C-alpha distance (Angstrom), angle and dihedral (degrees) to the residues before:
residue distance angle dihedral
X1 . . .
X2 3.80 . .
X3 3.80 92.8 .
X4 3.81 91.4 50.6
X5 3.80 94.2 44.5
X6 3.80 93.5 -114.8
X7 3.80 116.9 155.2
X8 3.82 98.1 -174.7
X9 3.80 134.3 17.2
X10 3.77 133.4 -162.8
X11 3.81 108.2 -132.1
X12 3.79 116.7 -161.6
X13 3.77 138.9 174.0
X14 3.81 134.7 -174.8
X15 3.80 128.2 -131.8
X16 3.79 103.5 -145.5
X17 3.80 89.1 -169.1
X18 3.82 130.9 32.9
X19 3.81 92.3 -118.5
X20 3.83 89.9 64.2
X21 3.81 97.6 56.1
X22 3.80 101.2 87.6
X23 3.81 97.4 44.6
X24 3.81 93.0 45.9
X25 3.78 91.2 49.2
X26 3.79 92.4 47.4
X27 3.79 88.7 57.7
X28 3.81 93.6 46.3
X29 3.80 90.7 49.0
X30 3.82 88.7 51.8
X31 3.82 95.1 56.2
X32 3.80 95.0 48.1
X33 3.79 110.9 126.8
X34 3.78 141.0 138.1
X35 3.82 93.9 -71.4
X36 3.82 100.1 32.4
X37 3.80 118.4 69.6
X38 3.82 114.7 -168.8
X39 3.77 121.5 -139.5
X40 3.78 98.4 -174.5
X41 3.78 133.6 -160.7
X42 3.77 136.1 -97.6
X43 3.78 131.0 169.6
X44 3.83 125.4 -143.9
X45 3.82 89.9 -138.0
X46 3.81 95.0 52.7
X47 3.80 112.8 120.7
X48 3.78 109.3 -130.7
X49 3.81 94.2 18.0
X50 3.82 89.8 155.6
X51 3.80 91.1 66.7
X52 3.79 91.7 49.6
X53 3.80 90.6 48.7
X54 3.80 90.1 56.2
X55 3.79 89.0 52.7
X56 3.79 89.1 48.7
X57 3.79 91.9 50.7
X58 3.81 89.7 57.1
X59 3.81 96.7 45.8
X60 3.82 112.0 27.0
X61 3.80 145.2 42.3
X62 3.78 101.4 -133.1
X63 3.80 150.2 -18.0
X64 3.81 133.4 -102.7
X65 3.81 119.2 -143.9
X66 3.81 123.8 -175.7
X67 3.83 109.6 -175.0
X68 3.80 94.7 -172.5
X69 3.81 93.8 54.5
X70 3.81 94.2 36.1
X71 3.80 93.1 47.5
X72 3.80 101.5 -129.3
X73 3.80 135.3 119.7
X74 3.79 110.3 -121.6
X75 3.81 93.6 -134.9
X76 3.80 98.0 49.0
X77 3.82 128.9 39.7
X78 3.82 96.8 18.1
X79 3.82 99.4 64.6
X80 3.85 95.3 99.9
X81 3.81 88.0 50.1
X82 3.82 92.7 51.0
X83 3.79 91.1 49.5
X84 3.79 91.7 56.4
X85 3.82 93.7 43.0
X86 3.81 89.4 51.7
X87 3.82 90.5 51.7
X88 3.81 90.5 51.9
X89 3.83 92.0 47.0
X90 3.80 92.4 -128.2
X91 3.81 123.8 154.1
X92 3.81 123.7 -120.3
X93 3.79 122.3 -147.6
X94 3.79 99.2 -157.6
X95 3.78 125.7 -168.1
X96 3.80 105.8 -131.2
X97 3.78 131.0 -168.3
X98 3.77 133.5 2.2
X99 3.78 125.6 -2.4
X100 3.80 128.4 -161.0
X101 3.80 88.3 -116.1
X102 3.81 94.2 45.6
X103 3.76 116.5 127.2
X104 3.78 122.5 -176.4
X105 3.79 120.8 -21.1
X106 3.81 117.9 19.0
X107 3.80 109.9 -117.4
X108 3.81 92.7 -151.8
X109 3.80 100.8 39.2
X110 3.83 116.1 153.0
X111 3.81 95.3 -103.9
X112 3.81 89.2 54.5
X113 3.81 93.2 47.7
X114 3.81 88.9 49.6
X115 3.81 90.1 58.6
X116 3.80 89.3 55.0
X117 3.81 92.4 50.0
X118 3.79 91.7 49.5
X119 3.82 93.4 46.6
X120 3.83 94.8 45.7
X121 3.83 107.3 32.2
X122 3.83 94.0 171.3
X123 3.80 95.4 48.7
X124 3.80 112.5 116.5
X125 3.80 108.2 -135.2
X126 3.79 131.1 175.3
X127 3.80 106.7 -161.1
X128 3.79 105.0 -149.0
X129 3.80 122.1 -139.0
X130 3.83 93.7 27.9
X131 3.78 90.1 -55.7
X132 3.80 98.5 -56.2
X133 3.79 127.7 23.3
X134 3.83 110.6 -125.7
X135 3.83 89.5 -5.2
X136 3.79 98.1 85.2
X137 3.79 98.7 131.5
X138 3.79 89.0 57.0
X139 3.81 90.9 45.1
X140 3.80 89.9 52.7
X141 3.78 90.3 52.5
X142 3.80 100.0 42.8
X143 3.82 109.8 22.6
X144 3.81 109.0 25.4
X145 3.78 109.9 104.9
X146 3.81 92.6 19.9
X147 3.80 128.4 114.0
X148 3.79 95.9 -81.1
X149 3.78 133.9 104.9
X150 3.81 116.3 -133.2
X151 3.78 122.0 -149.4
X152 3.79 121.9 -150.3
X153 3.81 97.2 -138.5
X154 3.78 117.8 142.3
X155 3.80 89.9 -17.9
X156 3.77 119.0 66.1
X157 3.81 94.8 69.3
X158 3.81 94.1 51.6
X159 3.80 99.1 42.6
X160 3.79 117.1 102.4
X161 3.79 112.5 -99.1
X162 3.80 93.4 -122.8
X163 3.79 92.1 50.9
X164 3.80 92.6 49.1
X165 3.80 90.0 51.3
X166 3.81 89.1 52.7
X167 3.80 89.4 53.0
X168 3.79 91.2 52.2
X169 3.80 91.4 49.2
X170 3.81 96.5 47.4
X171 3.81 102.0 33.3
X172 3.79 99.5 31.9
X173 3.80 124.4 -149.4
X174 3.81 103.5 -81.7
X175 3.82 93.8 82.1
X176 3.79 103.5 40.6
X177 3.81 117.0 100.9
X178 3.79 130.4 -169.7
X179 3.78 115.4 -116.8
X180 3.79 130.5 169.0
X181 3.82 105.1 -165.8
X182 3.81 85.5 -140.0
X183 3.00 129.7 -140.6
X184 3.81 88.7 28.8
X185 3.79 89.9 56.2
X186 3.81 132.3 27.0
X187 3.83 110.6 -110.8
X188 3.80 92.0 -148.4
X189 3.80 91.9 55.7
X190 3.80 91.9 46.8
X191 3.80 91.7 51.3
X192 3.79 93.7 46.3
X193 3.80 90.0 52.5
X194 3.81 92.2 52.7
X195 3.80 89.2 50.4
X196 3.83 89.7 56.9
X197 3.81 94.4 54.4
X198 3.80 117.1 116.6
X199 3.80 94.0 -116.3
X200 3.80 133.3 104.9
X201 3.79 122.4 -78.2
X202 3.79 87.9 -118.3
X203 3.78 91.2 58.2
X204 3.80 92.0 45.6
X205 3.80 89.1 55.4
X206 3.79 90.7 48.6
X207 3.79 89.6 56.3
X208 3.80 96.1 41.8
X209 3.80 100.2 44.9
X210 3.80 122.0 -25.5
X211 3.80 98.9 71.4
X212 3.81 96.8 50.8
X213 3.80 91.3 44.0
X214 3.79 90.5 53.7
X215 3.81 93.4 44.2
X216 3.80 97.4 54.0
X217 3.81 96.9 26.7
X218 3.80 99.0 -115.8
């Protein structure tokens, strides 16, 4: 963080199975400090998830969901979970799009994420990997301009320039958030790339800090 000039980092972890949720969250709660912002875990199949969400509300800033690892389709089993998260005004960092381990249909494909947005219009969602890793044309068509934040992690540097410009035009800059996907990517390199983009300094700052600060009230 110091080398990359980062003052605060969101730290997240995924419970692949319901039995892992409490222990993972206990650890994330324990590392919370001024510079480390926990986005903890929940699982749609966890019995008593409402109780864990109350604990999360008191100790964390948001929740990480990874449908491919947690084996659920975003527009099916998780609706009761979304309803409760929306009530508590928590933010979801949602893996979107393909995954190296993906086989068959993508559980968080753009058309599925769109159903969630339409069903829960007040739900605060950050769609990781610009809303759908390796599915960006479909994201541009179905999610750009909608009520969803898009994070740049492991995506913005490999997207075609013309496609990225279309994203900026259709989605604007108020709902794009820098993300590194560390340790897969180097945060310093991700930040330096954003700084080279042919956009205003104001919009670069929105992506790098202002938007996430506004979203989770830092």
